[in-house]
N, C-alpha and C positions, 0 to 999 in steps of 0.2 A: 789624872782623872780617867776612870775607865768608862768608855761610852758604849762598848759592845757588851751586851748581856748574853753570855754564853748559854745560860740555862734556858732563856727564851728561844734561842736558836735551836737548841736540841729538842725543846718541846715542839717547835714547829716542824722539825725534821721527823720526829716520831709520829706526829699527826699526819704528815704526808705519807709516811710509811704505811700507817693504818689505812689511809685512803687508797693507796695503791693496792694493798691486799684486798680491800673491800671491792674495788672494781675488778680485780682479777678473779675473785670468787664469783662475781656476777657475769663472768665470761668475756670481759674486755681484755685486750692486750695493752699494757702500758709500753709505749715505745720511746718515751722521752720524759725526763724530769727536769724541772727548773730550766726550761728553755728561755734564754734571754735574747732580746734584741734591743735596739736603741729606744724602742717604745716602752719596754717593760719586761715582765717575766710571766710565764705561764707555769704553774706548779706541775701539772701532769698533762701529757698528751697521750691519748689512747686510741685504739682502733676498735670499733664494733662493726664487724662485717666490712662494708666499703666506706663507712663513716669515720671521719677523724673527729675525735671528741676532745675538746680543750677544756681542761678541768681546773677550776679555782678551788683550793682547799682553804676553808675559813674555820678558824678555831676561836672560841670564846670560852673562858672559864665559867661564865654564867650568861644567861640571856637577859640580864637586867636592863641592858640598853638596846634591846631589840634582837639579840642573838646573832649567831654567826652568819646565817643566811641573809639577814637584812643589811649586813655590812658591805655587800657588793653593790655600791652605788653607781650612779651614771658615769662618773669620772673613772672609776675602776673598769667599768664595762668598756669604755672607749679605749682604754689602754690595752685591755685584753683583745679587743677586735683588731687594733693596729698590730699588736705582737703576733696574733694569729695570721694576719695577712702576710706578714714578714716570713713566718714559718712556711706557709703554703708556697710562697714565691721561691724561697730558698730551696725547698724540696721539690719544686716543680709539680705540685699536686693540683689536680682539678677534680675534686670529688666532694660529696656531701660532707658538711661538717656541722657541728653544733657545740654549744657552750653549756656546760654543766657546772653546778656548784655542789661540792660536798661540804655541808655545814656540820661542824662538830661543836656541840655545846656540852661543856662539862668534861667528858672524857671520850676516849676513842670507842666506847661501846655505844655512844649515842650519836650515830651518823645519820644525817638526813640528806638523801640524794635528790637534788633538784635538777631533773633533766630539762634541757632547753630552757635554762634559767632566763635567758634573754635572746633576742633575735639579732642577727647581723643585718 
């Protein structure tokens, strides 16, 4: 029995590519992709001036159940916070940071950038 859906993985990777390009066109520098710690994973880590931006990329084929942006629930936020703390400690960074969500509903042409999606 095949448990890994390769096409879903490639769709996710292509949406992360689109999100990274979107951020770069907006002037951010993507410094890391798919950062993992024991707490979880952060899709993209970028810099905007002196600010580290932790980015969660969410994709939904439709917004029938609330859309991509609504899928970053409290549990996911807590995992992102813990993973971001791990990143900051590992890289010995003491600088401003924020958590953004790039919500993609339907296709990569429909990106909603939610800056400061939640507070640490």
